[in-house]
N, C-alpha and C positions, 0 to 999 in steps of 0.2 A: 375229863376222862380221856374219851376217844373222839375228839371233835370231827375227824373225817367220817364218823358213822352218821353225823347229821347232815353231811353235804347231799346225799340224795333227797333228802325230805326238803332242804332247802332249794334244791334245784327244782323239785316238783311244784313247790310253792311259788316260785318265780315264774315257772312256765304257765301256771293257772292264772296268775296276775296279767302276764303277758297276752294270754289268750283273751281274757276279759277285757283288757285295755284295747286290743285290736278290734273286737267285736263292738265295743262301745264306740270306738272312733269311726268305724265304718258306718254304724247307724246314725251317728251324729252328722257325718258327711252327706249321707243320703238325704236326711231332713234339710240340711243346709242347700243342697242342690235343688230339691223340690220347692224350697221356699223362693230361691233365686228364679226358678222357672215361672212360678206363680206370679211373682213381682213382675216379670217380663211380660206375661201375658196381660196382667192388669195395666201395665204402662201401654201396651199396643192397644187395649181397648180404649184407654183414656185418650190417646193420640187421635184414634178413629172418631171418637165422639167430638173432639176439638175440631177436627176437620169438618165434621157434619154441622157444627154450630157456626164455623166460619162461612160455610156455604149459605146457611140460613140467614146469617147477618148480611152478606153481600146481596142476597134476593131482597131483603128488607130494605137496605139501603136504595137498590134499584127501584123498588116500588114507590119509595118516597119521592125519589127523583122524578119518577114518571108522573106521580100524582100532582106534584108542584108544577110541572110543565103543562099538565093537561088543564 
């Protein structure tokens, strides 16, 4: 009949879909950034623990060498 009468309705629907898509993308991006930040923190904590274990290992080796020579 008059297809041009439906254009405002289609435009409004497209705008709503676009807004929902943008909001969804923004929230997903925020979650992804938070996840990466948490992973970096865990990695740094792991590296710190590994350094502490290496120090403990060196101390144990030094103790063994000292006990053998004594």
